[in-house]
Every structure is written in structure tokens, then in C-alpha cells.
Biotite code that builds the C-alpha atoms (Angstrom):
import biotite.structure as struc

atoms = struc.array([
    struc.Atom([-8.615, -131.029, -15.794], chain_id="A", res_id=1, res_name="MET", atom_name="CA", element="C"),
    struc.Atom([-5.584, -131.013, -13.517], chain_id="A", res_id=2, res_name="PRO", atom_name="CA", element="C"),
    struc.Atom([-4.193, -127.665, -12.616], chain_id="A", res_id=3, res_name="SER", atom_name="CA", element="C"),
    struc.Atom([-0.792, -126.833, -13.925], chain_id="A", res_id=4, res_name="THR", atom_name="CA", element="C"),
    struc.Atom([1.553, -124.592, -12.123], chain_id="A", res_id=5, res_name="THR", atom_name="CA", element="C"),
    struc.Atom([4.193, -122.671, -13.885], chain_id="A", res_id=6, res_name="THR", atom_name="CA", element="C"),
    struc.Atom([7.613, -122.612, -12.416], chain_id="A", res_id=7, res_name="LEU", atom_name="CA", element="C"),
    struc.Atom([9.073, -119.181, -12.125], chain_id="A", res_id=8, res_name="GLN", atom_name="CA", element="C"),
    struc.Atom([12.788, -118.913, -12.118], chain_id="A", res_id=9, res_name="LYS", atom_name="CA", element="C"),
    struc.Atom([14.289, -117.244, -9.136], chain_id="A", res_id=10, res_name="THR", atom_name="CA", element="C"),
    struc.Atom([17.546, -115.326, -9.341], chain_id="A", res_id=11, res_name="PRO", atom_name="CA", element="C"),
    struc.Atom([19.376, -118.232, -7.697], chain_id="A", res_id=12, res_name="THR", atom_name="CA", element="C"),
    struc.Atom([18.301, -120.659, -10.425], chain_id="A", res_id=13, res_name="ASP", atom_name="CA", element="C"),
    struc.Atom([20.065, -119.068, -13.361], chain_id="A", res_id=14, res_name="CYS", atom_name="CA", element="C"),
    struc.Atom([21.542, -115.713, -12.548], chain_id="A", res_id=15, res_name="GLN", atom_name="CA", element="C"),
    struc.Atom([23.048, -113.700, -9.773], chain_id="A", res_id=16, res_name="ALA", atom_name="CA", element="C"),
    struc.Atom([20.733, -111.547, -7.677], chain_id="A", res_id=17, res_name="PRO", atom_name="CA", element="C"),
    struc.Atom([20.365, -107.972, -8.915], chain_id="A", res_id=18, res_name="PRO", atom_name="CA", element="C"),
    struc.Atom([23.278, -105.799, -7.858], chain_id="A", res_id=19, res_name="GLY", atom_name="CA", element="C"),
    struc.Atom([25.589, -108.730, -7.148], chain_id="A", res_id=20, res_name="GLN", atom_name="CA", element="C"),
    struc.Atom([28.394, -109.605, -9.535], chain_id="A", res_id=21, res_name="LYS", atom_name="CA", element="C"),
    struc.Atom([28.751, -113.142, -10.817], chain_id="A", res_id=22, res_name="THR", atom_name="CA", element="C"),
    struc.Atom([31.893, -115.154, -10.201], chain_id="A", res_id=23, res_name="LEU", atom_name="CA", element="C"),
    struc.Atom([33.149, -114.140, -13.629], chain_id="A", res_id=24, res_name="ALA", atom_name="CA", element="C"),
    struc.Atom([33.684, -110.627, -12.319], chain_id="A", res_id=25, res_name="HIS", atom_name="CA", element="C"),
    struc.Atom([35.417, -111.559, -9.092], chain_id="A", res_id=26, res_name="ARG", atom_name="CA", element="C"),
    struc.Atom([39.077, -112.091, -8.477], chain_id="A", res_id=27, res_name="ASN", atom_name="CA", element="C"),
    struc.Atom([39.128, -115.735, -7.448], chain_id="A", res_id=28, res_name="LEU", atom_name="CA", element="C"),
    struc.Atom([42.759, -115.673, -6.340], chain_id="A", res_id=29, res_name="PHE", atom_name="CA", element="C"),
    struc.Atom([43.666, -114.170, -2.994], chain_id="A", res_id=30, res_name="PRO", atom_name="CA", element="C"),
    struc.Atom([46.253, -111.389, -2.983], chain_id="A", res_id=31, res_name="PRO", atom_name="CA", element="C"),
    struc.Atom([49.790, -112.634, -3.444], chain_id="A", res_id=32, res_name="TYR", atom_name="CA", element="C"),
    struc.Atom([52.140, -112.721, -0.513], chain_id="A", res_id=33, res_name="ASN", atom_name="CA", element="C"),
    struc.Atom([55.033, -110.488, -1.491], chain_id="A", res_id=34, res_name="ASN", atom_name="CA", element="C"),
    struc.Atom([57.626, -112.088, 0.751], chain_id="A", res_id=35, res_name="SER", atom_name="CA", element="C"),
    struc.Atom([60.734, -113.541, -0.868], chain_id="A", res_id=36, res_name="LYS", atom_name="CA", element="C"),
    struc.Atom([59.695, -117.090, 0.058], chain_id="A", res_id=37, res_name="ASP", atom_name="CA", element="C"),
    struc.Atom([56.372, -116.928, -1.745], chain_id="A", res_id=38, res_name="SER", atom_name="CA", element="C"),
    struc.Atom([57.685, -116.606, -5.297], chain_id="A", res_id=39, res_name="GLY", atom_name="CA", element="C"),
    struc.Atom([56.855, -113.781, -7.654], chain_id="A", res_id=40, res_name="ILE", atom_name="CA", element="C"),
    struc.Atom([53.649, -111.924, -7.068], chain_id="A", res_id=41, res_name="GLY", atom_name="CA", element="C"),
    struc.Atom([52.101, -108.828, -8.501], chain_id="A", res_id=42, res_name="PHE", atom_name="CA", element="C"),
    struc.Atom([53.765, -106.557, -5.941], chain_id="A", res_id=43, res_name="GLY", atom_name="CA", element="C"),
    struc.Atom([57.295, -107.639, -6.859], chain_id="A", res_id=44, res_name="ASN", atom_name="CA", element="C"),
    struc.Atom([57.272, -106.359, -10.396], chain_id="A", res_id=45, res_name="TYR", atom_name="CA", element="C"),
    struc.Atom([55.576, -103.598, -12.259], chain_id="A", res_id=46, res_name="GLY", atom_name="CA", element="C"),
    struc.Atom([56.660, -100.125, -13.182], chain_id="A", res_id=47, res_name="VAL", atom_name="CA", element="C"),
    struc.Atom([54.535, -97.302, -11.750], chain_id="A", res_id=48, res_name="PRO", atom_name="CA", element="C"),
    struc.Atom([53.094, -94.913, -14.314], chain_id="A", res_id=49, res_name="SER", atom_name="CA", element="C"),
    struc.Atom([55.410, -92.054, -13.279], chain_id="A", res_id=50, res_name="ASP", atom_name="CA", element="C"),
    struc.Atom([58.454, -94.233, -14.081], chain_id="A", res_id=51, res_name="LYS", atom_name="CA", element="C"),
    struc.Atom([57.140, -95.701, -17.323], chain_id="A", res_id=52, res_name="ARG", atom_name="CA", element="C"),
    struc.Atom([59.439, -94.495, -20.079], chain_id="A", res_id=53, res_name="ILE", atom_name="CA", element="C"),
    struc.Atom([57.576, -96.125, -22.928], chain_id="A", res_id=54, res_name="LEU", atom_name="CA", element="C"),
    struc.Atom([53.955, -94.942, -22.739], chain_id="A", res_id=55, res_name="THR", atom_name="CA", element="C"),
    struc.Atom([51.114, -96.063, -25.011], chain_id="A", res_id=56, res_name="PRO", atom_name="CA", element="C"),
    struc.Atom([51.201, -92.744, -26.893], chain_id="A", res_id=57, res_name="GLY", atom_name="CA", element="C"),
    struc.Atom([54.957, -92.899, -27.421], chain_id="A", res_id=58, res_name="LEU", atom_name="CA", element="C"),
    struc.Atom([54.705, -96.529, -28.492], chain_id="A", res_id=59, res_name="PHE", atom_name="CA", element="C"),
    struc.Atom([52.079, -95.702, -31.122], chain_id="A", res_id=60, res_name="ILE", atom_name="CA", element="C"),
    struc.Atom([53.797, -92.527, -32.311], chain_id="A", res_id=61, res_name="LYS", atom_name="CA", element="C"),
    struc.Atom([57.208, -94.182, -32.738], chain_id="A", res_id=62, res_name="HIS", atom_name="CA", element="C"),
    struc.Atom([56.006, -97.657, -33.678], chain_id="A", res_id=63, res_name="PHE", atom_name="CA", element="C"),
    struc.Atom([57.909, -97.683, -36.992], chain_id="A", res_id=64, res_name="ASP", atom_name="CA", element="C"),
    struc.Atom([61.175, -96.679, -35.316], chain_id="A", res_id=65, res_name="GLN", atom_name="CA", element="C"),
    struc.Atom([60.718, -99.341, -32.630], chain_id="A", res_id=66, res_name="ILE", atom_name="CA", element="C"),
    struc.Atom([60.063, -101.935, -35.333], chain_id="A", res_id=67, res_name="ARG", atom_name="CA", element="C"),
    struc.Atom([63.149, -100.679, -37.208], chain_id="A", res_id=68, res_name="HIS", atom_name="CA", element="C"),
    struc.Atom([65.320, -101.241, -34.109], chain_id="A", res_id=69, res_name="TYR", atom_name="CA", element="C"),
    struc.Atom([63.947, -104.778, -33.695], chain_id="A", res_id=70, res_name="LEU", atom_name="CA", element="C"),
    struc.Atom([64.809, -105.466, -37.344], chain_id="A", res_id=71, res_name="VAL", atom_name="CA", element="C"),
    struc.Atom([68.318, -104.085, -36.801], chain_id="A", res_id=72, res_name="SER", atom_name="CA", element="C"),
    struc.Atom([68.992, -106.600, -34.007], chain_id="A", res_id=73, res_name="VAL", atom_name="CA", element="C"),
    struc.Atom([68.046, -109.352, -36.456], chain_id="A", res_id=74, res_name="GLU", atom_name="CA", element="C"),
    struc.Atom([64.758, -110.524, -34.944], chain_id="A", res_id=75, res_name="LEU", atom_name="CA", element="C"),
    struc.Atom([62.615, -112.522, -37.351], chain_id="A", res_id=76, res_name="THR", atom_name="CA", element="C"),
    struc.Atom([59.111, -111.366, -38.246], chain_id="A", res_id=77, res_name="THR", atom_name="CA", element="C"),
    struc.Atom([57.522, -113.728, -35.700], chain_id="A", res_id=78, res_name="ALA", atom_name="CA", element="C"),
    struc.Atom([60.037, -112.639, -33.030], chain_id="A", res_id=79, res_name="ASP", atom_name="CA", element="C"),
    struc.Atom([59.201, -108.989, -33.711], chain_id="A", res_id=80, res_name="ARG", atom_name="CA", element="C"),
    struc.Atom([55.474, -109.651, -33.484], chain_id="A", res_id=81, res_name="GLU", atom_name="CA", element="C"),
    struc.Atom([55.851, -111.374, -30.103], chain_id="A", res_id=82, res_name="ALA", atom_name="CA", element="C"),
    struc.Atom([58.155, -108.609, -28.833], chain_id="A", res_id=83, res_name="THR", atom_name="CA", element="C"),
    struc.Atom([55.783, -105.865, -29.970], chain_id="A", res_id=84, res_name="LEU", atom_name="CA", element="C"),
    struc.Atom([52.885, -107.581, -28.197], chain_id="A", res_id=85, res_name="ARG", atom_name="CA", element="C"),
    struc.Atom([54.898, -107.778, -24.978], chain_id="A", res_id=86, res_name="LEU", atom_name="CA", element="C"),
    struc.Atom([55.876, -104.116, -25.331], chain_id="A", res_id=87, res_name="LEU", atom_name="CA", element="C"),
    struc.Atom([52.262, -103.106, -25.904], chain_id="A", res_id=88, res_name="ARG", atom_name="CA", element="C"),
    struc.Atom([51.214, -104.853, -22.677], chain_id="A", res_id=89, res_name="LEU", atom_name="CA", element="C"),
    struc.Atom([54.102, -103.231, -20.824], chain_id="A", res_id=90, res_name="TYR", atom_name="CA", element="C"),
    struc.Atom([53.141, -99.768, -22.105], chain_id="A", res_id=91, res_name="CYS", atom_name="CA", element="C"),
    struc.Atom([49.577, -100.047, -20.895], chain_id="A", res_id=92, res_name="TYR", atom_name="CA", element="C"),
    struc.Atom([50.028, -101.920, -17.622], chain_id="A", res_id=93, res_name="TYR", atom_name="CA", element="C"),
    struc.Atom([53.651, -101.442, -16.553], chain_id="A", res_id=94, res_name="GLY", atom_name="CA", element="C"),
    struc.Atom([54.117, -105.180, -16.244], chain_id="A", res_id=95, res_name="ARG", atom_name="CA", element="C"),
    struc.Atom([53.877, -108.117, -18.556], chain_id="A", res_id=96, res_name="CYS", atom_name="CA", element="C"),
    struc.Atom([52.799, -111.666, -17.702], chain_id="A", res_id=97, res_name="TYR", atom_name="CA", element="C"),
    struc.Atom([50.685, -113.032, -20.564], chain_id="A", res_id=98, res_name="PRO", atom_name="CA", element="C"),
    struc.Atom([50.158, -116.697, -21.251], chain_id="A", res_id=99, res_name="LYS", atom_name="CA", element="C"),
    struc.Atom([51.672, -117.957, -24.483], chain_id="A", res_id=100, res_name="ALA", atom_name="CA", element="C"),
    struc.Atom([48.210, -119.036, -25.620], chain_id="A", res_id=101, res_name="GLY", atom_name="CA", element="C"),
    struc.Atom([46.903, -115.490, -25.259], chain_id="A", res_id=102, res_name="GLN", atom_name="CA", element="C"),
    struc.Atom([49.711, -114.108, -27.401], chain_id="A", res_id=103, res_name="ILE", atom_name="CA", element="C"),
    struc.Atom([49.183, -116.867, -29.966], chain_id="A", res_id=104, res_name="ALA", atom_name="CA", element="C"),
    struc.Atom([45.477, -116.022, -30.376], chain_id="A", res_id=105, res_name="GLN", atom_name="CA", element="C"),
    struc.Atom([46.394, -112.981, -32.453], chain_id="A", res_id=106, res_name="ASP", atom_name="CA", element="C"),
    struc.Atom([47.441, -113.643, -36.043], chain_id="A", res_id=107, res_name="PRO", atom_name="CA", element="C"),
    struc.Atom([51.141, -113.640, -36.874], chain_id="A", res_id=108, res_name="GLY", atom_name="CA", element="C"),
    struc.Atom([52.492, -115.442, -33.823], chain_id="A", res_id=109, res_name="CYS", atom_name="CA", element="C"),
    struc.Atom([52.131, -119.058, -32.722], chain_id="A", res_id=110, res_name="SER", atom_name="CA", element="C"),
    struc.Atom([52.972, -120.425, -29.271], chain_id="A", res_id=111, res_name="LYS", atom_name="CA", element="C"),
    struc.Atom([56.198, -121.865, -30.623], chain_id="A", res_id=112, res_name="ARG", atom_name="CA", element="C"),
    struc.Atom([57.153, -118.544, -32.224], chain_id="A", res_id=113, res_name="SER", atom_name="CA", element="C"),
    struc.Atom([56.423, -116.798, -28.936], chain_id="A", res_id=114, res_name="PHE", atom_name="CA", element="C"),
    struc.Atom([58.699, -119.140, -26.984], chain_id="A", res_id=115, res_name="TRP", atom_name="CA", element="C"),
    struc.Atom([61.443, -118.811, -29.620], chain_id="A", res_id=116, res_name="ARG", atom_name="CA", element="C"),
    struc.Atom([61.227, -115.018, -29.356], chain_id="A", res_id=117, res_name="ALA", atom_name="CA", element="C"),
    struc.Atom([61.380, -115.139, -25.549], chain_id="A", res_id=118, res_name="ILE", atom_name="CA", element="C"),
    struc.Atom([64.434, -117.419, -25.675], chain_id="A", res_id=119, res_name="ALA", atom_name="CA", element="C"),
    struc.Atom([66.189, -115.174, -28.209], chain_id="A", res_id=120, res_name="LYS", atom_name="CA", element="C"),
    struc.Atom([65.476, -111.949, -26.271], chain_id="A", res_id=121, res_name="LEU", atom_name="CA", element="C"),
    struc.Atom([66.544, -113.595, -23.028], chain_id="A", res_id=122, res_name="SER", atom_name="CA", element="C"),
    struc.Atom([69.793, -114.851, -24.574], chain_id="A", res_id=123, res_name="ASN", atom_name="CA", element="C"),
    struc.Atom([70.466, -111.351, -25.914], chain_id="A", res_id=124, res_name="MET", atom_name="CA", element="C"),
    struc.Atom([70.012, -110.022, -22.358], chain_id="A", res_id=125, res_name="GLY", atom_name="CA", element="C"),
    struc.Atom([67.150, -107.688, -23.296], chain_id="A", res_id=126, res_name="MET", atom_name="CA", element="C"),
    struc.Atom([64.482, -109.305, -21.126], chain_id="A", res_id=127, res_name="ILE", atom_name="CA", element="C"),
    struc.Atom([64.387, -111.420, -18.020], chain_id="A", res_id=128, res_name="GLU", atom_name="CA", element="C"),
    struc.Atom([61.973, -114.325, -17.581], chain_id="A", res_id=129, res_name="VAL", atom_name="CA", element="C"),
    struc.Atom([60.764, -114.878, -14.021], chain_id="A", res_id=130, res_name="VAL", atom_name="CA", element="C"),
    struc.Atom([58.671, -117.922, -13.129], chain_id="A", res_id=131, res_name="ASN", atom_name="CA", element="C"),
    struc.Atom([55.591, -117.205, -11.033], chain_id="A", res_id=132, res_name="ARG", atom_name="CA", element="C"),
    struc.Atom([53.936, -119.670, -8.680], chain_id="A", res_id=133, res_name="PHE", atom_name="CA", element="C"),
    struc.Atom([50.606, -119.674, -6.903], chain_id="A", res_id=134, res_name="HIS", atom_name="CA", element="C"),
    struc.Atom([49.859, -122.311, -4.257], chain_id="A", res_id=135, res_name="GLN", atom_name="CA", element="C"),
    struc.Atom([52.704, -124.486, -5.503], chain_id="A", res_id=136, res_name="GLY", atom_name="CA", element="C"),
    struc.Atom([51.618, -124.429, -9.156], chain_id="A", res_id=137, res_name="ARG", atom_name="CA", element="C"),
    struc.Atom([53.350, -122.505, -11.883], chain_id="A", res_id=138, res_name="GLN", atom_name="CA", element="C"),
    struc.Atom([51.273, -119.820, -13.523], chain_id="A", res_id=139, res_name="ILE", atom_name="CA", element="C"),
    struc.Atom([52.265, -117.544, -16.388], chain_id="A", res_id=140, res_name="SER", atom_name="CA", element="C"),
    struc.Atom([55.797, -116.148, -16.359], chain_id="A", res_id=141, res_name="ASN", atom_name="CA", element="C"),
    struc.Atom([56.575, -112.509, -15.730], chain_id="A", res_id=142, res_name="THR", atom_name="CA", element="C"),
    struc.Atom([58.694, -110.828, -18.380], chain_id="A", res_id=143, res_name="TYR", atom_name="CA", element="C"),
    struc.Atom([60.890, -107.977, -17.187], chain_id="A", res_id=144, res_name="ARG", atom_name="CA", element="C"),
    struc.Atom([61.262, -105.636, -20.140], chain_id="A", res_id=145, res_name="LEU", atom_name="CA", element="C"),
    struc.Atom([63.081, -102.855, -18.285], chain_id="A", res_id=146, res_name="ASP", atom_name="CA", element="C"),
    struc.Atom([66.382, -103.244, -20.149], chain_id="A", res_id=147, res_name="LYS", atom_name="CA", element="C"),
    struc.Atom([64.650, -103.502, -23.531], chain_id="A", res_id=148, res_name="LEU", atom_name="CA", element="C"),
    struc.Atom([62.644, -100.357, -22.742], chain_id="A", res_id=149, res_name="VAL", atom_name="CA", element="C"),
    struc.Atom([65.816, -98.472, -21.728], chain_id="A", res_id=150, res_name="ALA", atom_name="CA", element="C"),
    struc.Atom([67.500, -99.599, -24.952], chain_id="A", res_id=151, res_name="ILE", atom_name="CA", element="C"),
    struc.Atom([64.503, -98.503, -27.040], chain_id="A", res_id=152, res_name="LEU", atom_name="CA", element="C"),
    struc.Atom([64.378, -95.148, -25.235], chain_id="A", res_id=153, res_name="ALA", atom_name="CA", element="C"),
    struc.Atom([68.064, -94.542, -25.991], chain_id="A", res_id=154, res_name="ARG", atom_name="CA", element="C"),
    struc.Atom([67.542, -95.554, -29.624], chain_id="A", res_id=155, res_name="PHE", atom_name="CA", element="C"),
    struc.Atom([64.536, -93.219, -29.944], chain_id="A", res_id=156, res_name="LEU", atom_name="CA", element="C"),
    struc.Atom([66.458, -90.376, -28.284], chain_id="A", res_id=157, res_name="ALA", atom_name="CA", element="C"),
    struc.Atom([69.295, -90.810, -30.775], chain_id="A", res_id=158, res_name="GLU", atom_name="CA", element="C"),
    struc.Atom([66.731, -90.620, -33.580], chain_id="A", res_id=159, res_name="HIS", atom_name="CA", element="C"),
    struc.Atom([65.017, -87.382, -32.589], chain_id="A", res_id=160, res_name="GLY", atom_name="CA", element="C"),
    struc.Atom([62.570, -88.293, -29.807], chain_id="A", res_id=161, res_name="CYS", atom_name="CA", element="C"),
    struc.Atom([62.766, -85.871, -26.872], chain_id="A", res_id=162, res_name="ARG", atom_name="CA", element="C"),
    struc.Atom([62.636, -87.209, -23.327], chain_id="A", res_id=163, res_name="PHE", atom_name="CA", element="C"),
    struc.Atom([62.482, -85.317, -20.036], chain_id="A", res_id=164, res_name="THR", atom_name="CA", element="C"),
    struc.Atom([62.553, -86.088, -16.319], chain_id="A", res_id=165, res_name="GLY", atom_name="CA", element="C"),
    struc.Atom([62.951, -89.698, -15.258], chain_id="A", res_id=166, res_name="PHE", atom_name="CA", element="C"),
    struc.Atom([63.246, -90.991, -18.833], chain_id="A", res_id=167, res_name="ALA", atom_name="CA", element="C"),
    struc.Atom([66.115, -88.603, -19.557], chain_id="A", res_id=168, res_name="LEU", atom_name="CA", element="C"),
    struc.Atom([67.865, -89.685, -16.337], chain_id="A", res_id=169, res_name="TYR", atom_name="CA", element="C"),
    struc.Atom([67.674, -93.362, -17.369], chain_id="A", res_id=170, res_name="VAL", atom_name="CA", element="C"),
    struc.Atom([68.881, -92.621, -20.897], chain_id="A", res_id=171, res_name="ILE", atom_name="CA", element="C"),
    struc.Atom([71.911, -90.694, -19.599], chain_id="A", res_id=172, res_name="LYS", atom_name="CA", element="C"),
    struc.Atom([72.652, -93.034, -16.675], chain_id="A", res_id=173, res_name="ALA", atom_name="CA", element="C"),
    struc.Atom([75.319, -95.015, -18.516], chain_id="A", res_id=174, res_name="LEU", atom_name="CA", element="C"),
    struc.Atom([76.890, -92.007, -20.186], chain_id="A", res_id=175, res_name="GLY", atom_name="CA", element="C"),
    struc.Atom([78.313, -91.717, -23.672], chain_id="A", res_id=176, res_name="ALA", atom_name="CA", element="C"),
    struc.Atom([79.320, -95.380, -23.850], chain_id="A", res_id=177, res_name="ASP", atom_name="CA", element="C"),
    struc.Atom([75.728, -96.553, -23.267], chain_id="A", res_id=178, res_name="PHE", atom_name="CA", element="C"),
    struc.Atom([75.821, -99.199, -25.998], chain_id="A", res_id=179, res_name="TRP", atom_name="CA", element="C"),
    struc.Atom([78.983, -100.776, -24.573], chain_id="A", res_id=180, res_name="HIS", atom_name="CA", element="C"),
    struc.Atom([77.776, -100.811, -20.962], chain_id="A", res_id=181, res_name="ARG", atom_name="CA", element="C"),
    struc.Atom([74.081, -101.710, -21.305], chain_id="A", res_id=182, res_name="ILE", atom_name="CA", element="C"),
    struc.Atom([74.797, -105.430, -21.756], chain_id="A", res_id=183, res_name="GLY", atom_name="CA", element="C"),
    struc.Atom([76.253, -105.775, -18.251], chain_id="A", res_id=184, res_name="ALA", atom_name="CA", element="C"),
    struc.Atom([73.997, -103.169, -16.613], chain_id="A", res_id=185, res_name="ALA", atom_name="CA", element="C"),
    struc.Atom([71.173, -104.010, -14.235], chain_id="A", res_id=186, res_name="ARG", atom_name="CA", element="C"),
    struc.Atom([68.015, -102.091, -15.159], chain_id="A", res_id=187, res_name="VAL", atom_name="CA", element="C"),
    struc.Atom([65.042, -101.979, -12.745], chain_id="A", res_id=188, res_name="ARG", atom_name="CA", element="C"),
    struc.Atom([62.925, -98.941, -13.507], chain_id="A", res_id=189, res_name="LEU", atom_name="CA", element="C"),
    struc.Atom([60.875, -99.161, -10.317], chain_id="A", res_id=190, res_name="ARG", atom_name="CA", element="C"),
    struc.Atom([63.939, -99.189, -8.013], chain_id="A", res_id=191, res_name="ASP", atom_name="CA", element="C"),
    struc.Atom([65.386, -96.033, -6.404], chain_id="A", res_id=192, res_name="PRO", atom_name="CA", element="C"),
    struc.Atom([68.526, -96.502, -8.525], chain_id="A", res_id=193, res_name="VAL", atom_name="CA", element="C"),
    struc.Atom([67.037, -97.688, -11.831], chain_id="A", res_id=194, res_name="PRO", atom_name="CA", element="C"),
    struc.Atom([70.297, -98.358, -13.690], chain_id="A", res_id=195, res_name="VAL", atom_name="CA", element="C"),
    struc.Atom([73.399, -99.899, -12.137], chain_id="A", res_id=196, res_name="GLU", atom_name="CA", element="C"),
    struc.Atom([76.553, -100.871, -13.952], chain_id="A", res_id=197, res_name="GLY", atom_name="CA", element="C"),
])
């Protein structure tokens, strides 16, 4: 009777060695070069937590009022859903660069609805779409929601929400005629002068 040997699997055959992470847990992209010639990277946009006006807790607490404002500017249901998803990402991370497919995975918003919402918000001047590139290839866009967040903060303040510190400074930056001046204003919450215009 011939002898049979059993093959034992080694860690290199099917899994990573103990204590070592698999490629799924590694960041496969090198850090972005933040120079102006390299396109938009992670370092160029993102609001630090101390300058984030719309926090996750505030977003949840005043969700109905935020939705009410989006209805008042005549966004359709699909547009509102896409906008609320972008705002949720912004609240948690301070920046927003999802792929349309990721947004469309949740019920209530297709890729086409997402792009329609982005176009409408961009035309209204509430968000800015910035193309991002990595090694010559376009990756997901970055969506600057700073102006939309400032508008929502002002709306919430006018409807009983109390702000202090940096948030109060941004809300009062354009004075009493905020609603007339916000359209032409430049809002960059991470900059030393967050509101100009």
C-alpha cells in the first residue's frame, strides 16, 4: 500500500501570516502630493473637527429642520436624499468624496438622481465640485459643502438653534443681509478667513 502524505497548508498558501494584515487592510495608494500641480488630494480639502459647524449630533438633532430647508429651496425627494447623504458624510469626516455608485447603493437614490442633485446644487451655488486625479486617472470628485453648511447653520440659528465660537463667527460674518450676500460669498471653513464677500 503506497504511503499517502497529507499536504498541510502554510500561511502563505491561503492566508496572511499571523499578526500581518492582508492587502485588504492596507492603503494601496501612496500619500497624495499636495502641490498645486498634482491635482486635488486629501490635504487640500477637509474641515478640521474644531471648525466643523455641522456635527453628527447637530445633524441628527435638527434633521427635520435641515430637510425642511432643502424642501424650501425646491429640491426633489431624490435630490434631498442625495444631499442628506453628502451632508452626513461631511458631518462625520469633514470632507466628502463618495463615488456615485456608493451613494446609489442605498435605497431612494440612483446614480442618475445623484448626478442630477449635484448639478442642481452646483448651479444654485451651494456646493462646489472639484475633480480629483491620481496618477493621471480621474477618481471620485470632491464635493465642497462649506457654503451649504454655512447656509444651513444660519437657517438653524434663525429657527432656535444656538451656536457659539467659530460657528457663531461664520453665521455673523456676512451681517444682517446674510441671505443677499451669501450667493456671491466665498466660504472655506478651513481657511483663516472662512467667509469672504
